[in-house]
N, C-alpha and C positions, 0 to 999 in steps of 0.2 A: 504493500500500500504506500510505502514511503515514496516510491517512484511516481505513483499517481498524484500524490500531493505536490511533488516537485513540478510535474507537468502542468497541473492546474494552476499552481502559483505563477508559472511562466505563461499562462493562458494558452498552452499548447493543447487545446481541447480535443482535437481529432485523435492525437496520439493517446491522450489519457482515456478517451472514450473507448478506443480499441482495447486497451488493457483492461478496463473495467468490465467491458462486455465479456471478455474471456473469463474473468473472475465470476461474473454473474451466472454464466452458463454452468459453472461448477456448483454454484450455491443455489440454483434455481428453486429447489424444493424448500430450502431454509436460508434465504439470503440474509447476510449480515446488514445491520442498520448502516454501518459505515459504507458499504458498497452502494446501497440505495442512496444514501446521503450525497455521495460524491457524484453519482450519475445525475441526480436531481439538481445538484449545484450547477452542473454544466448545462443541462437542458433549460433550466430556468433563466439562463442568460439571454434567451430568445423568446419572442412572443409566439413562436411556433411550437409544434410537437405536443400539443395539449393531450391528444389521445394516448400518445406513448407515455407521457408523464403519469397519467392516471393508471395505466396498466402496471407501471413499475411501482408506483406508490401503494397500490393495492396489495403489494407483497409485504408491506410493513407489518412486523409483529413486535410486540413488546418484549424486550429482552429481560431475562431474569437476573436477579441480583444486581440491579443497576444501582451503583452507589452514588455516582455524581449526577446531579440534576442541573448544574449550572449551564451545561451545554447539552441540553436534553434533545437528542436527535429525534427520538420517537415523537415527542410533542410537536416539534417543528415540521416533521415530515407529514404527520397526520393533518396538521394545520394547512400545509400546502395542498394536500389532497382535497380537503374540504373546499378550499378556494377554487380549485379546478372544477369541482362538481358545480359550485355556484355559477362559475363562468359559463358552463354549459346548461345552466338552468335545471340541473338534476338535483332538485331540492330534497327529495326523499333520501337519496344516497348521502347527501351532505348532512342531513339530520341524523342518520344512522351513525355516521362516523363522529359526529359531534357528541353523541351520547357516550361513545367509547372514550372520547377525549376527556369529557367531564368526569367520568368514572375514574380514569387514570389520574387526573389532576387531584381528585379527592383522596385517592390512595396515597399519592406522593405528598399530599398536603402542601400544595403550592400556595403562594402568598395571595393576598386579597386582589392584587392587580390582575393576576391571571384568571382568577375566578370571575372577576368583573368582565373581562373580555369574553369568556365562555358564556356567561349569562347574556351578554349583548348579542353574541352570535346566535344563541338559541332564539332570542326575541326576533332577530332579523329573519331567521329561517321560518319562523311561525307566522310571519306577516302575510296576509292574503292581499294580492294585488287588486286594486280597485279598477273597475271598468270605466275608463274615460275615453271618449272618442279621440282617435289618433290625430285628426286634423285640429281638433280643439287643443290637444296637448301642444302641438307645434305652434299654433297661434298664441297660446298663453305664454309659452316660453319666449317667443319673439317679443311679445309685449313687455314681459318682465325684464328682458335683456335691454330693451329700449329705455325703460325706466332707470335701470342701473346706470346706463350711459348718461342720460339726461341729468340725473341727480348726482353724478360723479361719486358713485358709491365707494369706489376704491381709492378715493382721495380723502376719506374721512378716518382720522385716527381713532383707533379703538373698536372699529366695527368688525364683526366676525366675517371670516371668509371660509369657504368650504371646498374641500378637495373631492373631485369626482374622478374615478379611474377613467382614463381616456378611452379604454376599450369599451367600457359600459356606455359612455356617452356616444361613441361612434355607432354602437349597436342600437342605441335609442334613435339616433338620426335615421339609421337604416330602417328601423321598425316603423316609425311614424310615416316614412315616405315609401314603405313597401319596396325597398331596394335591397339587393344582396350586398353584404359587406365584403370588401375585397381582402384577400390574405395579405399579410405583411410581406414586404420585399426584403427585409433584413435577413442576413444569413451569417452563421458562424463557420461556414465551410466544413460542416460535419455531415453532409448529406449521405455519403457512403456509409458512415458509421451508423447513422440513423436507420438506414435501410436494413442493416444487419439486425439491429434491435427490433425493428418492426417485424421482420421475418421470424425472430425468436418468439414473439408474442402473437404472431399470426394476425396482425392488424394491417389495414391499408393506411397509406400515408394521408395525413390531413393537410398536406402542403398545397398551396395554390388552388384551394377549393373555395369558391364563394359561399359564404354563409347566408342562407335565407333566414332571417330572424322571424320566428313565429311566436316566440315568447321571450320576455326580457329578463325577468328575475330581479332581485333587489340590488340596490346600489352597494356594491361590496367594497366598502372602505377597508375591510380586513386585508384585501390584496395589496394594500399599500404600507402595511405596518410590519415591523419586526417584533419578534418575541424577546422580551428581556425579563428573565425569570427573577431578577433581583429588584425590579422596579417597584417602588412603593406606591400604594394607592392613596391619592389625595381625596379624602371624603367630602371636601367642600364642593358643592354642586357646580358653581361657576367656574371651577378650576379642573373639572373632570376631563376636559379636553387635553390636559397634559398627562393623562394616564396611559398614553400609548406613544410610541416612537416610530417615525417613518423609516422605511428601509433606506439603506444608503444608496447614493447615486441616482435617486429619482430625479426626473427632469420634467418641468412643466411643459405641456404640449405633447410630450412623448408618453409619459406614464400617467399624468393627471392633468385636469383642467381646474381652474379656480372659478367659483361662482359665488354670488352673494347669497344672503340669508333667504330671501323670498324664492329664488329659483330652486335652491336646495330643498326648502320645505315643500315646495310644490311637487318636486320629483319624489321626495320621501313619502309624502302623503299618498301618492299613487302606488309606488313600487315597494315602499319600505327600504330599509338600508341602515348601515352603520355610518355615522357621521365622523368625518375627519375635519375638525374645526381648528382654525388658526386665527390670529388677530392681525388686523391692519395697523401698522405702527409708523411713527414718524422718525425719519433719520435725524439724529441729534445735530448733525452738522449742516446737511443740505436741506433739511426739512421736507424732503421728498417722502411720499408714502410708499410703503411696500408691505408685502405679506410676510410675516415672520414665520417661515415655513419650518425651520429646523430648530426647535428649542435646544438649549445646551443640556447635555447629560452630565450630571454631577455625581461622581462616586465619592462615598464618604463612609467613615466609621464613627460610631458614637462613643465618646469617652466622658466620664468614666463608667464603670459598672456595666458595660455591654458584654454579655456572655459571648465568648469565642470571637469577640470583635468582628461580628458579621459585616460583610461588605454590603452596603446599601446603595440604591440608585434612585435619584429623583431628576426631574426635568425642570427647567426654568426658561422663561422667555429672555431674550437678550436684553430687553429693557427693564427686567425685574431688578430689584435691589437685594442686597444681602439680607436686609430686614425681611423681605418677602420669603426668602429661603427659611429663615428662622420660624416664621409664622407657619409655613408649610410643614416643617418637621414637628412643630408643636401640635398641629392638627393630626398628623399621622400617629404620633406617639401618645396623644391625648395628655399633654403636659402643659403646665402653666409656668414652668421654670424658665429662667433666663438662659438664652443660648448665644454662643459666639462661635465664629468659624475661623479655622486656621488653614493656611495654605503653605506648603513647603516651597522653599526658594529654589530648590533644584532636585533633580532625580535622585542623587546620591543620598541626600538627607532623607528623602522619602523612603528609600530602600533600607537605610540604617534604622529608621524608626520602625518599619515593619518587622525587621529582624528582632528588635527589642521586644515588640509585642509577642512575637512567636516564641521567644525565649522567656516570656513572662518577666522581663526585666522592668525596672522602674523607667517610665518614660519622662524625658526632659527635652523639650524641643530646642534645638540649637540653631537650625537654619529654617525658620518659619516665621510667618507674620500673621497678625490678627487682621481680618478683613473688616473694614469699617462698615457699619450698618447702611450707610448711604451710598456705598459703592455700587455702581451698576454692574450687572453680571458681564456685560460685554466689555467692560474695562479691565476684567481680570484675565491675565494671561494663563490659560490652561487648556488642556486637551481632554478628550474623553477618558484617557488612561491615567490622568492625574488623580491623586487621592487627596481629599479634604478631611479635616477632622471637625466634627460637630461636637463641641464641648458643652455639656449641660451643667449648669451651676446648681450644686446641692449645698444648702446652707449659706454662709456669708462669703465664703472664699472660693475662688476658682482653683482647679486642681493643677493646671498646666501653666508654667511660667516661661517667659521669653527672656533669653540671654541678651543683655544690652549690647550695643555696637562696640563699646570698648572691649568687652569680654570677647566678642566675636573676633576683633582684630588680633587679640592676643592668641586666640586659637589658630587663626590663619598663620601667624608668625611661627607658632609652635609646630604646626603641620608643614611649614616651609612651602606654603602655597603662594606662588607668584602670580602677577597679573597675567591674564590669558595670552596676550601677544608674545610673551617671553617663553611660554611652554612649547617646546619643540619635540622633545623626546617622547612625550606621552600624547602628543596631539594626534587627532584623527587624520590630519592632512587631506581633508576633503572627503574621506570615506565616512561620511556622516549622514545618517538618515534624517528625514524631516517628518515629524509627527503629524498624523492626519487629524486636523482640528474638527473634522466633521465634513465629509465629502470634499476635502481640499486636495485630493490626489492630483487634480488638474494643475494646481499651483505648485505642488511639490516637484512634479516631473519637469516643469519648465525651469524652476529654480535650480535644480540639480544640473541641467545642461548649461545654464547660464553661469553657475558656480564654476564649472570646469572651463569656462571661457577665461583662461588665466590672464589674458591681456587686460580684461576689465577687472577681474578679481584683484590683481596686483595693485591696480590703480586705487581701488576702494580700501583694501586692508592696510595699505601703507599711509592712509590718510592724505594722499596727494590730492584727492578730490576736494578736500575742505577749502583749498585756496580758490577754487572755481565755483563754490556753492552759490547758486543764484537764488537768493531768498526774496527777490523782488519780482520775479517773473510771474505774471498773472496766469500763464499757461502751465506753470509747475505747481509744486506742493509746498513752496517756500522752504525747500531743502529737507522736508521731513522724510520723503520717500528715499532719497539718496542716503541720508543718515541711517535710516532703519535698515536699508539694504547692506550698507557697509558693516554695520554691527552684526548682522546675520552671517555675512561672509567670514567675519573674524572668528565667530564661535564654531563655524563649520570647518574652518581650516586649522585654527590654533587651539580649539577646545578639545577636551578629552572625553566628552559624552558620545555614546554610540548614536544617539539621536537627539535632535534639538527641535524647538518649536519656532515656527515662523510667524507667531502670533502678532508680534509688534509690527512686522512688515505688512501683514494682512490687514491689521487695524488701520494703518495709514492709508493703504490702498482703498479700503472700504469707505474711509472718510471722504476721499476725493473722487471715488468712482463707485457710486451706489450699487451698480450692477454686481460688484464683488463684495458687497457688505455682508450678506448672510452666509449661510453655510451649506447652500445648495450646490449641486454639481454645475460646473461651468466649462467652457471650452478652453483648453490649454493654450492654443495659439492666440486666442483673443486676449487672454490674460498676459501672455508674453508681449504682445503688441502694446498693450497699455503700459506695462512695466518699462519697456524700452523707451517708449515715448515720454513717460514721466521722468525717467532718469535723464534722458536727453535734455528736457526742459529745466530740470533742477541743476544740471551741470553746464548749462548753456553760458558760454562766455560773453555772449552779446547781451548787454544789460538793457539797452534801449533799442528795440527792433525798428529799423527804418521802414517806411512804406515803400513797397516795390511795385511798380506798374506791371500790369499783365502784358506778357510779350506775345506779339503776333509774328510768327515765323513765315516768311514768304519764300524767298529764293536762296536763303543761306544754306551752306553745306551742313551736313550733320555735325561735323566737327565744330563749326562756328556756333550753330544753334545750341548744341550741348553745352558749350562753354558759357554762353549767355545765360541759359537757365541755371547752370550750376553756380555761377557767380552770384546770381540773384538769391539763390538758396543760401549760400554761404554768408551773405550780408545779414541774414537773420538767424542762422543756425551754425554754431561752432561748439562742439563738445566732444568728449571722448567717444560717446556713442556714434556721433556723426563720423568721426575719424575712422572708426573700426567697422561700422556695420551699415553705412548708407551707400547704396548703389544708385544707378540711374536707369530708368526705363526710357524707351523711345516709343511714343504712341503716334500712329499715322492714321488719319481719317481721310477718306476719299468720297466726294459727293458723286452719287450715281448719275446725276443730271448734267452738271457743268464740269465735272471731273476736278473741281478745286481740291487741293491737297492742304491739309492742316497737320503740322507736326508739333508735338510737345515732348519735353524731356523732364520727367518728374522723378523725385527721389523715392526710394523704397528702403525699408529696414528688413523686410522679409519678402521672399519671392514665392507667391502663391501659384502653384502649378496644378492644372487640371489633370486628372488621371484619364488617359485616352479612352478607355472603355466607357467612361461616363461623360466624355465629350459628346458621346452619342445621346440622342433623345430616346428615352424609353416610352414607346407608344403602345397603349392597349387598344385593341379594336375587337369588335364582335362581328362574326360573319353569319348572316341569316340565309338559310337555304330557302329556295323557292317552294319546295314541297313540304315545308313545315318540320323538317327534322330538327333535332336539338341543335341550337346555335353553337358555334365554336368561338372560343376566345383565343386571340393571338396576343403575344407580348413581343414586340419587335424593337430591336436596337437599331436606330437609324441616324444618319447624319442629317443636319438641319436642311441641307440643300437637296436631299433625295425627295422625290415627289410621289404623288398618288399613283402615277404610272409604274414606278418601281415597286411600290407596295403590291399593286395588282399583279406584277410579274411574279413576285414571291408567292402570293396566294394561288395564282394560276398553276405554278409549278407544284405546289404542295397539294392542291385539291383536284388538279386535272380539270379545271373549269376555265373557260375562255375569259379573258379580261373584258371582252365586249359584253359579257353578261354580268358585269359588276357595276353597281351604283354606290358611290361614296357619299355619305351624308354625315352631318353633325347633328345630334339630337340634344335637346334640352326640354325638360318637362314633357317628355313623350312627343314633342313636336320637332319637325325638321327645321333647323335654324339656318343651315347652310348646305347647299349642294356643291360638292367639291369637283373641280375639274382635274383631269389627270395631270395637268402641268403645275398645279398648286403644290408647293413643297411642304415638308414636314413641319418646318418652323411656323409656316402660316397656319397649318392645322392646329398646332399646339397653342398658338396665340389666340385662336378663336374659341370662345367658350362652348363647350359641349363634349359629348362622347362620340367617338368615331364608330359608325356602323357601316358595314359593307353588305349590300344586298345582292343575292343572285337574282337575275331578272332576264327576260327574253332579250332585251337590248338596252344598253347603257343610255342614260338620259340624254347626254350630249350627242349621241349618235342615232337618235330616233329618225326614222324615215318620215317623209312628208305626210303619209297617211296614217301615221301612228300617234298615239297619245299615251302619256304616262299617268298612272293613277296611284295616289297614296291613299290608303284607307286606314281609318282609326277605329278601333273597338271602343265602344262607349256603353255605359249603362246609366239609367235614370238616377239622378241624385235623390237622396232620401227627402230633401227639403222641397223638391219641385218635380212636377211631372213633365215639365217643359225643358229643363236644362239637362244637358248630357255631360257626363264626366268621362274624359279619356283616361283609361286605367292601364294601358300597356303601350309598348312601342308600335309604330305603324308597320304595315305590310305594303308591298308594292307589286304591281304587274303592269303589263303593256297591253292596250287594246287597239283595234283599228278604229279610225274615226267614224266609220259607218256602222259600227256595232251598236246593238240596241241595249236599252237599260236592262232587259232580262238577261243579256249576256254578262253584264256586270254582276248581277246576282249569282249567276252560274259560276263565274270565276272565283268570286269570294267564297262561295259554298265549297268549292274544291279544296281551298286551303283551310276552310273552317271546319269541315266535317269531322276530322279526327278528334276534335274537342267536344263532340256531342255525346260522348259515351255516357256521361253521368245522367243527362236528361233522358236519354233513351232507356237507361236502366230503370229510372223512376217511372217511366210511362210505357214500359215494354208491353204490359198486358193490354193496354188500350190501343196502342198505335201499331204494333208489329205482329206479324204472324209468328206463332210459337216456334215454328221450325227455323226461323231466322236466328242465327247466333249473333249476339250483340256486338262482340268485338270484331268479328269478321265483317259485320255490316259497316262498322265505323271505319275499318281499314280500307274498305272498297270505295274508291273515289270515282264518281260517275264521269265518263269520258264524253258523253254527248248531252246536248240540251234536253233531249227527250228523256234520257235516263234521269237527269236531274229533276225534271218536272214530275216524273213518276214517284221519285222518292219523297218529294215535298208533299204530294198528295197522300202518301202513306202516313206522314207525320200528322196530318190534319191541323197542324199549327205551323205558323211561319217562324222559323228560328230567329230571324233578325229583320230589321227594317233599315233601308238605306236612306240617308239624309244628305242632300246636296244644297248648299247655300241656304240652310235652315228650312228647306222644304222636303217632305217625304218623296221618295221615288217609287212609283207604282210598280209592284212586283211583276205584273203581267204586261207592263208597257212595252209595246213593240216599236216604239219610236226610236230613232237614232239618238245618240248622246248629244246634248246641247253644248256646243263648243263656243267659247268666248275668246277666240284668237290666242290660244295658249297651248303650250306643249304638255301641260300637266294640270290636273285638278285633284282636289281632295274630297273624300267621301267619308262620312261618319257611319259606322256600322252599329246600329242601336240593337242591343241584345233583347230578346224576348224576356219579359219578366219571369217566365218559368225558370230561367237560369238562376241558380243560387250561387252561393259563395264558391262552391267547388268548381263550377264551370268557369266563373270569372278568374279564379286562381289558376286554372289550367291554361288560360290564355296569357297570363302574365309571364314576365321574363324570370321564370322560376329557377332555371339552371342552365348551365352551359358546359361544354367540354373544353378543357385546355388542349390546344394543339401547338406542339413545339416544333419549330423549324430548327433543324440541327445546327446550321451555321450560326444562328443567333445565340443558341445556348452556349456554343463553344466560345463565341465572342464575349459573352458575359463573364465566362470563367477564364478569360485570357490573362496572360501575365505580361508585364511591361517592364521596361527599364526606365531609369531616371531620364535618359536621353529621349525616350519616347514622350515623356511628360514635357520636356523642354521644347520639343518640336511641336507638340500640341499647343503649348502656350503661345508660340510664335505664329500660329496659323491664322490666316485671315478669316474674319467672320463678318456677317452682315448684321447690323444692329437690329434688334427685334422691336416688336410693338411696345410702345411706352418708353423706349430707350433711344428715340430718334435724336439725331444731331442737327443743330441749327446751322445751316449753311448761310453765311452772311452775304454770299454772292447771289444765291437763288432766293434769299429772303424767306426761307421756309424750313421746317423740320423734315429731314430726309433719313431714310434707312441707309446710312453710309456704310462703306466697307471700313472695317477697323482692324489694325494689326498692332499687337504689343510685342516688343523685343527688348532684350537687355542691351543697353548701350555701354554701361560701365558697371563692373561688378566690384563689391567691397572686399576688404581684407578678410572679414568674417562673414560668410554667406549663410543665411538662415533660409531654408527651403521648407515651405509649408505645402504638404500634399493635401489637396482638397478632397478629403474623404467623406465629408458630410455635405449632403445635398438637400436643400430645402424642398419640401413637397409642394410649395405654393404654386409652382408653375406646372404641376402635373395633376390633372383631375382624375381621381381614381374611380369615380362612379358617375352615373348619370341620373337625372331626375330633378325634382324641385329643390332638392337640398344637395349641393355639391360637397363632397368630402375632399379635402386636401389629402394627398397620399401620405402626408406626414414626412418628417425628415427621414433621411435614408443614409445608412453608412455604406461606404464603398469598401469592400474587403479585398478588392483586386490586389494581387501581389505586385509590388513595384520593386524591382531589383535596383539597389543603389550601390555604387562602388565606394570602397574606402578611399580610393584615389580617383578624383574627378577631374577630367580635362574639360574645361569650359571654354577654351580658346575659340572654338568654332561657333559658339553661341553668343559671344560678346562682340557687338558691332564695332566698337572702337578698336578692337584687335583685328577684326576681319577687314574693315574698310579704311581705317585711319592710322594704321601702323603703330598702334599702341605698343609700347615697349614692355608692359607688364606681362608676365607669364601667369595665365589664369589656371594654374593647376592647384587643386585643393585636396586636403586630407580630412576625412570624416573624424569628428571628435565627440559628437553627441547625437542621440536619437531619443525623441519624446514619443512614446508609444501610447496608443489607445487600443485596449483590448475589449472584446465583447461587443454587444450590440448597443443601440442607442439607450435603451433602458438598462441600468445596471452596469454600464461600461466602467472601465478602470484605467487610469493612467499610470504608467511607470516610465523610468528613464534608464538609459544606458549611456555612460559617458567615459571618455578616455581621460584618466587622471595623469597629467603631464609631469607631476611631481614624483609619482612612483612608477610612471610608465606602464600602467595597467588599466584595462577596462574595468569599470565598476558598474554593477547592476543596482539600481535604486528602486525600491518599492516601499514608499512611505518611510516608516521608521527603520526598515531594513536596508542596509548597504553592504554589499559583499563583492569582493573581487571575483571576476568571472572570465572564463576563456571561451564562453559560448559565442556563436555567431550572432551578430547584432541585427542581421537582416531578418525581417518577418513581415507578414501581412498587416501587422499592427503599427508599423512605422507611420508617424503622423507629421512630426516636425524634425528636420535634419539640420545638423549644425556642421558647417565646413570651415576649415581654416586654410588660408592660402599658404603655400609651402615656403614663401619668402618671409613669413612671420618670425619675429624674434623668439628665442627659446624661453621657456618658463623660468622665472626667477623667484617663485614664491618661497 
């Protein structure tokens, strides 16, 4: 198992899962909790594999003679299983396992906080959903949302905010709009290993299957919380929202959404659920309002007279005071005694104190301080692993005393402890972990790579930066950021602790950049960008920045233009960051009309490169057969300039259907919004709102003959509120008629496509309408081929299955007149279903399901592997600006879709490369209907091979075109990794320590020398040093 833990720690999930599957096969009749726990840990990193997780977790058995409950795997695994059942609305199964969990908790005698959660779980599962019209739900939600916006609800300090799991909310949107919910696109690249496990359990894959939501289930807030068995229950009702802790690394918009009180109560009243409540608070410095998502976890022991000195855990909001902590403990312990809090000054003092307690020695705090009652929690430098002492006063005197500073100094002299910068023999020399302050791995990974940027670190730890500290720069932090960063570097390189806290630095950053104020997961590259920009402004030698006019480049050479832009930049920006890390882009725009060229040369601190496979546009389309067969779903990776004609070729080859029989349309709200010409490209399709449908038809719309007419027909049923209004409830169908065809011919053609949906009504009326000898299913499968046969069948029915409406008027079923044409190639007809049709028949006509159809070349493309050079070439590729991003041509005097090209003109000494692994879903619509769902953010797991020695000469224009004398050869010295999916992802770093000449692997508090290959699919930000850099002199 040790190897499995190592692989999981390094996020090598495929290798770990292969090994665990072999172990599980041997243990299949009596699997160990440890095996199930590790497999579940891997599978839960993704939103996929729900069915497989259930099968594996159902193997869980309570182990006998379980002595330790602090890390109770049985409880956590059963809790995971219950959440999965709830997600699939299998409430009975969830209740059965909840009973087992409750019985187990009572036997183990869990604390009140756990029993509180189980009680709330039972209440949620027992709730009966109320029947409220789906349209009414949607309308009410939109009205409440509008009220929230108008009243600026989230700008009010102290108001409650509620977290709803994103998956539940997306299912609700699908439910009220009667649309299938699409599968997630994220992947951990463990598909082969998953297939082996699915075969072991004999279950089919649940990947890439659209869920048709027929029932929703409760708002399962339990899916967002982690189990902490030492958490104390606050009995005070207004504070009960602090009795649970969110899982680590949750991200807003990915794992949950935030709503106001009225919206949550409306949903809860209908569906039931468990509320995750947080407070809207005001930033003490910027006065901006934000939701305090992650309360601080405070570990403590109670002294004196606490048996076994039991470790306890409580939570507190960042804005709470130490006084509030005391009140909370008093409520929990039901005490009226005075309370005070102690915090150790360093880890060693904490460890020494714990040893004294374990040895039952007398305790005397040496390096600790009493926390003032009025101190705000967020002003205290601590991590979730730090220990506090809660001292209760019995009688007149306190039990614990603090040694005064003079006594402390004498102890330091006696111990021969010198100032940190002088300690070299025992120092960590940069092999120092950074403690996770609560979802701050994104910060730790970036800081470790930057720490090993010795050119900057030397500048900071030597205090050279002080002489250039710019405390008057309004764009900086008045020197606070640079000073905090320098102090952190000193203790990381000269200190002797295996791990340290970056709390002071984070606090400064949160003060000036509210997006980093809390303890939620953030993007590591965004943090790095802010940090470098802030350090640059704090260290900027330019005290009074001059005004620089905007430059218009016309006929100057690149060399001259670059120099002009660079000199203007230097007039306002001169710092160590600028000297080391700032390069220069060249951006070229060309007007498609007048061919005017505009060039700009802008600075950059990091180079953001697209990953080629996702330079492609991922396009979903549905193919609708003419004969009513189950539609097909295609997911194609296409370039922006490929057109509908190319898509048609792909479909034609895959389906053996002529392109001339394909109609391309965009649908929204079941209506055709755009008819697509074969020349229109993918970018155009993507930019226009709607879902792409391709219909098989006799002849493509734009190729109709003179005597042909195209018909769109929409299935409708009477609305409950009116006998006169029709409601379209499914996607349209299409066919082609001759212009001299009669109205009865239209009835005939629609009946041919419609008949296979009549099976339900025929079953209900079989005795009245059909001969006993006729088999119902055979009858429905037989499609009449002639008008006479059609009329014969209708007479057998004795009822007219549907009525056609054209321009608001009914079309007579037996009308022999030709179609009335109004100088058009197409017209639309509404097909009004006979009231005999019930919900079954209507449901059968809806877009209930589809089959995935994979085109091999596209699947291989998605799983392709690329090099860093491929990314550089993709970066420099010309593109046409899309809709909403047009460029204003001052010659044509209009906004145009110009051609744009970005290139590297000059590269810096230290090159930071950002691989764009996260793609926003805002530009990709993943479903169709009256409520569009954004596909959500997406992580790109494509492998990008990056060299340890990078030759950039051929990519730097100043070298290629202007005879630049610099040799742009670089050596890799740092990698900022992001492992896992969007939800639950984790950042680590690997950096080359130039003082000890070894690579070091950094994972929050853990820092260890490694010889492992640093290349992986997780690489997110790369750090390169030009080979002409000076040697490290730390």
